[in-house]
N, C-alpha and C positions, 0 to 999 in steps of 0.2 A: 761208673758211667763212661761210655766210650766218647772219644773226642767228637765224632760226627755221628749223627743219626740220619742215615740215608733212606730209612724206611718210612719215616713220618713225612707227610706233606709239609712244605714250608711256604709261608705266606708273608710278603712284605706289607707292613702297615705304616702309615704316616701318623703315628700316635705315640704318646709316651707309654712305655711298658714298665709295669711294676706289679708286685703281688696284689691280686685282687682287682686290678684294673679291668674294666669292660670296654672293649673296642668295637664300635659299630662296623659292620662290613659294608663295603660298597656293593652295588648291584652285580658288577662283573665278578667280584670275589665270592659273593653268595652263590652265583650261578656256577662258578668253577667248583666250589666245594660240594654243592648239593647235586648238580646235574652232571658234571664231568667226573668227579671223584666219588659220587654217590655217598657222601658223608652227611650225617644228620646230627641232631643234638646229642651231646655227650661224647662225641668223637674227639680224639686228641689231634692237635696239629702243632707245628713249631712256627713261631712268628718272630720277626725282627724288624727294626726300623732304621738300621744303620747307625744308631747312637747308643742304644741301651743293651746291646748283646742279643742273644737268642733266648726265647722263652717258650716253655710248654704252655699251651692254652687249650681250653675246651670249647667246642662249638655250642652256642646257645641259640634257641629259637624254637618256634612252634612248627609251622608248616615248612619252613625253609631256614637255612642258616642265616641268622640275623646279627650275631655278635660273637666275639671271642672273649672268654673269661680267662684272664691271665693267671697262671698258677705260680710257676717257679722258673728261675733262670737256669738254662742248660749250658750256656757258654757265655763268658764275659766278652765285652766288645773288644775288637782288635783294631789295628790300623793297617791301611794299605801302604806298601812301599811308595816312596816319592818318585814314581815313574810316570811321566806324562807321555801318552802315545799321540804324536802329532802327525796328521795324515791329510792327504788330499781326498775329498769325498768321492765315493764310488756310487754306482747305480744301486737301486733299492735292495735286491736280494743279497748282493755281495756286501753291501754296507751293513745290513743286518748281521750277516755272518761275521764280519770283521769286528763289529761292536761286541757281539757275544763272546768271541774268542779272546779279544783284548781283556774283557772282564775276567774270563776264566784264567787268563795268564797273570792276573794281578795288577793290571794297570790302575793307577790311582786317578788318572784324568784322561779323558778323550778330548783332544783339541783339533777340530777341523781347520785346515788352512787352504785358502784358494790360491792356486798357482796358474801360470800361463797355460798349462796343458791340462788343467783340471776338467774332467768330463761333466761334473755335476756342480752347478753353482747355487742351486736352491736345496737346502737341507732341512729335513723335518727333525729338529732336535728332540721334540717330544717322543717321536717314534724311537729315536736312539736311546732316550732315557728309559723307555719301556723295555727295550732290549737289554739294557743294563740290569733292570730289576729282574727280568725273567731269568737271565743268566745267573744272577746272585741267588735267586730262589732255588734253582735247579742244582746248583753246585755247592751249596753249603757256605756261601760267602756271606760275611756279616756286614762289611763296609761297602757302600755304594760308590762306584767311581763317579767323579764329577764329569759333566758334559758341558763343554764350552760352546759358545756361539761361533759360527764360522767367521774367520778374519783373514785378511790377506797375508800372504807369507811375509811380505816386507814389514807389515805391522807387527806380526808375531816376533820377528827377529829384532825389531826396534824395542819391543817390550822386554827383551832379555839383554839390555845394553850393559848391565853390570857384569854379565858373563860368569856368574857364580855357578850356575848349573851346567852340567856337562851336556853338550849337544851331540848326540850320536846321529850322524848323517849317513843314512843308507844310500849309497851312490853306486849305480851299476857301472859307472866309468872309473871307479876307484881301482887301484891295483889289487889283484887277487892276493890275499895274504891270510894269515890265521886270525880270524876275528876274535877268538877266545883270548889269544895272547895280547891282542891290542886292547881289549877291554880290561884284562888283568893289569896292564900297565897304566890304566886310567882309573883304578879303584879310588885313589885319593881324590882325583878330580870329581868323582861321582858322589862325594860325601854330601854335597849341597843339593843333590837331586839330579835326575836325568830327564832330558827331553829327547825322546826317540822319534826321529823324523823319517817317514817313508813318503815318497812323492807319488805323483800320478802315474798311470800306465804309460803315458807318453814321455815320462821322465821330466827332469828339470830343464828349463831353458839355459842357454849359455850365460845369460845375465843373472839368472837365479843362482846357478852354480857358483859364479864368481862372487856373488853377495854372500852365499853360505860359507865359502872358504875364507872369507874375511872375518868370520865370527870368532870371538874369543872362546877358549875352552871347548874346542870342537874335535870330535873323533870321526873321521871319514871311514866308513866300512863298506866292503863288498860282501854280499851274502853268498859267497861261494861262486863256482864257475858257471852256474846256470842262471838265466833270467827268470825271476819269479813274478807271478801276478801280484798285484798290490796286497790283496787279502792274504795270500800265502806268505808274503814278505812280513806282514804284521805278526803272524804266529812265529815265524822263524826268528825275527829280530827280537821279539819280546822274550822268547825262550833263551836266547843268548844273554840278554841283559839281566834277566832274572837269575840265571844260573851263575853268572860271574859277579855281578855287583848288586843284585837284588836280594829278595828274601828267600830264595831257594837254598841258600847256604846257611849253615848254622850261625855264622857271625854276619848276618845281613847288615849292610851298611846304610840301607835306605828306609829304616823303619820309623824314623821320626818325621812323620808327615805333618 
């Protein structure tokens, strides 16, 4: 059995998965399987719930898919690395993109923070959770990233007062240096987890930057010589973190979530 089966459709369900379990399908799931994928009774799909691993199941129903009959586990449950992506909210399409890519890159938590230059102050977290599920379904991911409710940057920073987690602060005003070397030097500091912070397109205010630089266990990084849009910075920064202190390496340090 191969590690991943990318040919079979995957469906997230919020139900316990075990041999012989029958999981009722929601209306949109039934429509997706029956009308979009043109699958009917007897067809095989893969299903997961973020807790019990991945399972092979068979579609059951008469005129349309009505339930999944769970057969056997194909992959055991895994854990996401303890990397939280902390970001200033963006407008709809770019926020959807950013959420999906953060999930694909292995972020364990998406935490919106409101800053002085944040463009969007109302955030549909249910829409973001739907993007998390869709990305997980499409990319063979078993664990779902948590989605936090938006909070002010000052409140977020106050909540990490003990400073055990490494705060990676992506700052366009930081001195251009080798970000890989800087992260390698912080591997021990990342053992308790990483909060990766990317600000709004307008950048952080002078007061916010001063507050950030007073934080314990902080690593201030520039993402190269070019200014990136916030959604691009998300992918670049997460790639750096995952490659150096995350689970892209054989001896990942952040697997105990």
